[in-house]
C-alpha positions in Angstrom: 0.0 0.0 0.0 1.5 3.4 -0.8 2.6 5.0 2.5 2.4 8.5 1.1 -1.2 8.2 -0.2 -3.3 10.9 1.6 -6.1 9.4 3.6 -8.8 10.7 5.9 -7.7 10.1 9.5 -9.9 7.6 11.5 -10.6 7.9 15.2 -10.1 4.2 15.6 -6.6 2.9 16.4 -5.3 -0.5 15.4 -6.0 -2.1 18.8 -9.5 -0.7 19.0 -10.3 -1.9 15.5 -9.1 -5.4 16.2 -11.2 -5.5 19.3 -14.1 -4.5 17.2 -13.1 -7.2 14.7 -13.3 -9.8 17.5 -16.8 -8.7 18.5 -18.0 -8.8 14.8 -16.5 -12.2 14.4 -18.4 -13.5 17.4 -21.6 -11.9 16.0 -21.1 -13.5 12.6 -20.4 -16.9 14.1 -23.8 -16.8 15.8 -25.6 -15.4 12.7 -24.0 -17.7 10.1 -24.1 -20.7 12.5 -27.9 -20.2 12.9 -28.3 -19.8 9.1 -26.4 -23.0 8.5 -28.4 -24.9 11.2 -31.9 -23.9 10.1 -31.2 -24.4 6.3 -29.0 -27.5 6.5 -26.9 -25.8 3.8 -23.3 -27.0 3.5 -22.5 -23.7 1.8 -23.7 -21.7 4.8 -22.1 -24.1 7.3 -18.7 -23.7 5.5 -19.3 -19.9 5.6 -19.8 -20.1 9.4 -16.7 -22.2 9.9 -14.6 -19.5 8.2 -15.9 -17.0 10.8 -14.1 -19.0 13.5 -10.9 -18.3 11.5 -11.9 -14.6 11.6 -12.1 -14.8 15.3 -8.8 -16.5 15.9 -6.9 -14.3 13.4 -8.3 -11.1 15.0 -7.3 -12.2 18.5 -3.8 -13.1 17.3 -3.5 -9.9 15.3 -4.5 -7.9 18.4 -1.6 -9.6 20.3 0.9 -8.9 17.6 -0.2 -5.3 17.1 0.3 -4.8 20.9 3.8 -6.2 20.7 4.6 -4.1 17.6 3.7 -0.9 19.4 6.4 -1.5 22.1 9.3 0.9 21.9 12.8 -0.2 21.0 14.9 -1.7 23.8 18.4 -3.2 24.3 17.4 -6.6 22.8 15.4 -5.0 19.9 17.1 -1.8 19.0 15.1 -1.5 15.7 11.8 -1.9 17.5 9.2 -4.7 17.4 7.4 -3.7 14.2 7.9 -7.1 12.4 5.5 -8.7 14.9 2.7 -7.7 12.5 4.1 -10.1 9.8 3.6 -13.0 12.2 0.0 -11.9 12.5 -0.8 -12.0 8.7 1.2 -15.2 8.3 -0.7 -16.9 11.1 -4.0 -15.7 9.6 -3.0 -17.1 6.2 -2.2 -20.5 7.7 -5.6 -20.5 9.6 -7.4 -19.7 6.4 -5.8 -22.6 4.6 -6.6 -25.0 7.5 -10.3 -23.8 7.5 -10.4 -24.4 3.7 -9.2 -28.0 4.1 -11.8 -28.7 6.7 -14.6 -27.1 4.6 -13.5 -29.1 1.6 -13.5 -32.4 3.5 -17.1 -31.9 4.8 -18.3 -30.6 1.4 -17.0 -33.8 -0.4 -18.8 -35.9 2.2 -22.0 -34.0 1.5 -21.5 -34.2 -2.2 -21.5 -38.0 -2.0 -24.7 -37.9 0.0 -26.7 -34.7 -0.9 -29.4 -33.5 1.6 -32.3 -31.2 1.1 -32.3 -27.6 2.2 -34.8 -26.1 4.6 -36.1 -22.6 5.7 -34.0 -20.7 3.1 -35.7 -17.4 3.8 -34.4 -17.0 7.3 -31.1 -18.5 6.5 -30.4 -16.2 3.7 -31.5 -13.2 5.7 -29.1 -14.0 8.5 -26.2 -14.5 6.1 -26.8 -11.2 4.4 -26.9 -9.3 7.7 -23.6 -10.9 8.9 -22.0 -10.0 5.5 -23.1 -6.4 5.9 -21.3 -6.3 9.3 -18.1 -7.7 7.7 -18.2 -5.3 4.8 -18.5 -2.3 7.0 -15.7 -3.5 9.2 -13.4 -4.3 6.2 -13.9 -0.7 5.0 -12.8 0.7 8.3 -9.8 -1.7 8.5 -8.5 -0.7 5.0 -8.7 3.0 5.9 -6.8 2.4 9.1 -4.3 0.1 7.4 -3.3 2.9 5.0 -3.1 5.5 7.8 -1.0 3.3 10.1 0.8 1.3 7.4 -0.3 -1.9 9.2 -0.1 -5.2 7.4 -2.0 -6.8 10.3 -5.0 -4.5 9.7 -4.8 -4.9 5.9 -4.6 -8.7 6.2 -7.7 -8.7 8.5 -9.5 -6.5 6.1 -8.7 -8.6 3.0 -9.9 -11.7 4.8 -13.2 -10.0 5.7 -13.6 -9.0 2.0 -13.0 -12.6 1.0 -15.6 -13.6 3.5 -18.1 -11.2 2.1 -17.6 -12.5 -1.5 -17.8 -16.0 -0.2 -21.1 -15.3 1.5 -22.5 -13.7 -1.7 -21.5 -16.7 -3.7 -23.1 -19.0 -1.2 -26.4 -17.0 -1.3 -26.4 -17.1 -5.1 -25.8 -20.9 -5.0 -28.5 -21.6 -2.5 -31.0 -19.6 -4.6 -29.9 -21.7 -7.6 -30.5 -24.9 -5.7 -34.0 -23.7 -4.7 -35.0 -23.1 -8.3 -33.2 -26.0 -10.0 -33.6 -28.7 -7.3 -29.9 -29.7 -7.9 -28.9 -30.7 -4.3 -25.3 -31.4 -5.4 -24.8 -27.8 -6.3 -24.7 -26.8 -2.6 -21.7 -28.9 -1.6 -20.0 -28.2 -4.9 -20.3 -24.5 -4.1 -18.7 -25.1 -0.7 -15.7 -26.7 -2.4 -15.4 -23.6 -4.6 -15.5 -21.5 -1.4 -12.7 -23.6 0.0 -10.5 -23.2 -3.1 -11.0 -19.4 -3.0 -10.1 -19.3 0.7 -6.9 -21.3 0.0 -5.9 -18.8 -2.6 -6.3 -15.9 -0.2 -4.5 -17.7 2.6 -1.5 -18.4 0.3 -1.3 -14.8 -0.6 -1.2 -13.7 3.0 1.5 -16.2 3.9 3.6 -15.1 0.9 3.4 -11.4 1.8 4.4 -12.2 5.4 7.4 -14.1 4.3 8.5 -11.3 2.1 8.2 -8.8 5.0 10.2 -11.1 7.3 13.0 -11.2 4.7 13.5 -7.4 4.7 11.7 -6.6 1.5 12.7 -3.3 -0.1 10.4 -0.2 0.0 7.4 0.0 -2.2 8.0 1.5 -5.7 6.1 4.7 -4.7 8.3 5.2 -1.6 11.5 4.5 -3.6 10.5 7.1 -6.2 9.9 9.7 -3.5 13.2 8.9 -2.0 15.1 9.2 -5.3 13.3 12.4 -6.2 14.4 14.0 -2.9 18.0 13.0 -3.5 17.8 14.3 -7.1 16.5 17.6 -5.8 19.5 18.0 -3.5 21.9 17.1 -6.3 20.4 19.9 -8.4 21.0 22.7 -5.8 24.1 24.9 -5.9 27.1 22.7 -5.1 24.8 19.8 -5.9 27.1 18.9 -8.9 29.7 18.1 -6.3 27.5 15.7 -4.4 26.9 12.0 -5.0 24.5 9.6 -3.4 25.0 5.8 -3.9 24.8 2.4 -2.3 21.1 3.0 -1.3 19.6 0.0 0.6 16.0 0.0 1.9 13.8 -2.4 3.9 10.4 -2.6 5.5 9.6 -3.7 9.0 5.9 -3.4 9.7 5.0 0.2 10.0 8.6 1.3 10.0 10.8 1.9 6.9 14.6 2.1 6.8 17.1 3.5 4.3 20.9 3.4 4.4 23.0 5.3 1.8 26.3 7.0 1.2 26.6 10.7 0.6 29.9 11.8 -1.1 31.0 15.4 -0.5 34.1 17.3 -1.6 37.1 16.4 0.6 37.9 20.1 1.4 34.5 20.6 3.1 34.5 21.1 6.8 32.9 18.4 8.9 30.3 20.9 10.2 29.2 21.8 6.7 29.0 18.2 5.5 27.1 17.1 8.7 24.7 20.0 8.3 23.8 19.0 4.8 23.4 15.4 5.8 20.9 16.4 8.5 19.0 18.4 5.9 18.9 15.4 3.5 17.8 13.0 6.3 14.9 15.3 7.3 13.8 15.8 3.7 13.8 12.0 3.1 11.8 11.4 6.3 9.3 14.0 5.3 9.0 12.5 1.8 8.4 8.9 3.1 6.4 8.7 6.4 7.8 6.3 8.9 11.2 6.3 7.4 14.4 6.2 9.4 17.6 7.1 7.5 21.2 6.4 8.1 23.6 8.4 5.9 27.4 7.7 5.8 29.6 10.7 4.8 32.5 10.0 2.4 34.8 12.1 0.3 34.0 12.2 -3.4 37.1 10.2 -4.3 36.5 7.4 -1.7 34.3 4.4 -1.5 33.2 2.6 1.6 35.5 -0.4 2.6 32.6 -2.8 2.2 32.0 -1.6 -1.3 35.6 -2.0 -2.2 35.7 -5.5 -0.9 32.5 -6.4 -2.8 34.0 -5.1 -6.1 37.0 -7.4 -5.7 35.0 -10.6 -5.0 
């Protein structure tokens, strides 16, 4: 998600939103469970089973967001921001597990189809629960952009998947009612399971990339490079050089390391003053960025670079 995208601020913080997500998950478990029970629909039952995943993932996300908010300490000098990646990865694994369980039960029902009952009440309960999930997902996406939180984004994406799953189930049940094809209900549940697996795999992949120090988003890299170019175009800018730029993401925090080469006859005070100005400009251009700039003369490379060139 682009960190520099302007968004309207929300009064809900990450922890408050995840507590609300837990409450909504409990409500949807009751509503969808009742819908599955009174209709005997495998599609609605599978939809209710996914709500248990919503509950577990929201509880784990709340724990990880709480840890990520802790300040840096001696054992974690860069902070605890990566805890959010464990949240989204855990949610992805839970989603895949729920999908396997849904698929197993659906195959059993496919081999022995059963009639559906009281569709009116069942569909109404399913629609109401989906409305709650859709509203919460909208709030989570807004907060995720504002706080640059992958945990909130993962929870929101899961809820959107849940909404589309419920919509597909409702359409399928209506089709069963008008066609009389009982096998369509468990077949739809299998389709739901496959869709859930896809979403879970995407969350696990994104978490693994974050834990492996993935570079900044293209939008942030472009803002960083534009800022350096602006400084290079200023008076004396032709005598400056920026290179060996390395960036990484850690939850809400962004990091950038680079070398700034200045003329060797500059005073240390002058070079350090310009470095401070560059650091502040970069942090203003990319919210949440922490910058480390190493000063070097124009005719000198860092020792690590020299060694890498000779390998």
